C-alpha positions as CSV (number, residue, x, y, z in Angstrom):
1,M,149.9,47.4,-18.6
2,F,147.1,49.2,-16.9
3,D,147.8,50.6,-13.6
4,D,145.5,53.4,-13.0
5,A,142.2,54.1,-10.7
6,L,139.9,52.5,-13.4
7,Q,142.0,49.2,-13.3
8,Q,142.0,49.2,-9.7
9,N,138.3,49.9,-9.5
10,L,137.6,46.7,-11.8
11,C,140.0,44.8,-9.8
12,D,137.9,45.6,-6.5
13,L,134.5,45.3,-8.4
14,D,135.8,41.7,-9.7
15,A,136.6,40.5,-6.2
16,F,133.2,41.6,-5.1
17,L,131.5,40.0,-7.7
18,A,133.6,36.8,-7.0
19,I,132.5,36.6,-3.3
20,R,129.0,37.0,-4.6
21,E,129.5,34.0,-6.5
22,L,128.3,35.4,-9.8
23,N,129.4,33.2,-12.8
24,R,132.2,34.5,-14.9
25,N,129.7,35.8,-17.8
26,D,127.8,38.2,-15.3
27,R,131.4,39.2,-13.9
28,V,132.4,40.2,-17.5
29,A,129.3,42.1,-18.2
30,G,129.2,43.9,-14.8
31,L,133.1,44.8,-15.5
32,I,132.2,46.0,-19.0
33,T,129.6,48.3,-17.6
34,E,131.8,49.6,-14.9
35,C,134.2,50.4,-17.6
36,L,131.9,52.2,-19.8
37,D,129.9,53.9,-17.0
38,L,133.1,56.3,-16.6
39,G,132.9,57.1,-20.5
40,S,133.7,55.9,-23.9
41,L,136.3,53.4,-24.8
42,P,137.6,51.5,-27.7
43,G,136.6,47.9,-27.5
44,A,140.3,47.0,-27.7
45,E,141.1,48.7,-24.3
46,V,137.8,47.1,-22.6
47,V,139.0,43.5,-23.6
48,A,142.9,44.3,-22.4
49,R,141.6,45.7,-19.3
50,L,139.5,42.6,-18.5
51,G,142.3,40.3,-19.8
52,Q,144.7,41.8,-17.3
53,L,142.3,40.6,-14.8
54,S,142.8,36.9,-16.3
55,F,139.5,36.9,-18.0
56,D,139.7,35.3,-21.5
57,R,139.9,38.0,-24.3
58,K,137.7,36.1,-26.8
59,H,135.1,35.8,-24.1
60,V,135.1,39.7,-23.2
61,G,134.8,40.5,-27.0
62,I,131.9,38.2,-27.7
63,T,130.1,39.6,-24.5
64,L,131.1,43.1,-25.6
65,K,129.3,42.6,-28.9
66,G,126.0,41.7,-27.1
67,G,125.3,43.8,-24.2
68,P,123.5,46.8,-23.2
69,W,125.9,49.0,-25.0
70,R,126.6,50.3,-28.5
71,R,129.5,50.9,-30.8
72,S,129.6,54.2,-32.4
73,D,131.0,54.9,-35.7
74,D,134.4,56.1,-34.3
75,G,134.8,52.6,-32.7
76,L,134.2,53.7,-29.2
77,Y,131.6,51.7,-26.8
78,H,129.1,53.6,-25.0
79,L,126.3,52.6,-22.5
80,D,122.9,52.9,-24.0
81,P,120.9,55.7,-22.2
């Protein structure tokens, strides 16, 4: 599905976080932050990208709703300034 620089960065970051023995909740939060650090994305894309890394899509969606980011009226997620 995704085969671009962002997806490779996410894969590399996930491997790094796993080596550091972070739990899956913290890994998902870190990966969402990495996604949004590069720009605004629709929630469905964030969920799909992390799903491609074998994270549960429902878990990603729940995490996306409650993190240090916000959803704008256009449906895009942004990091809070």
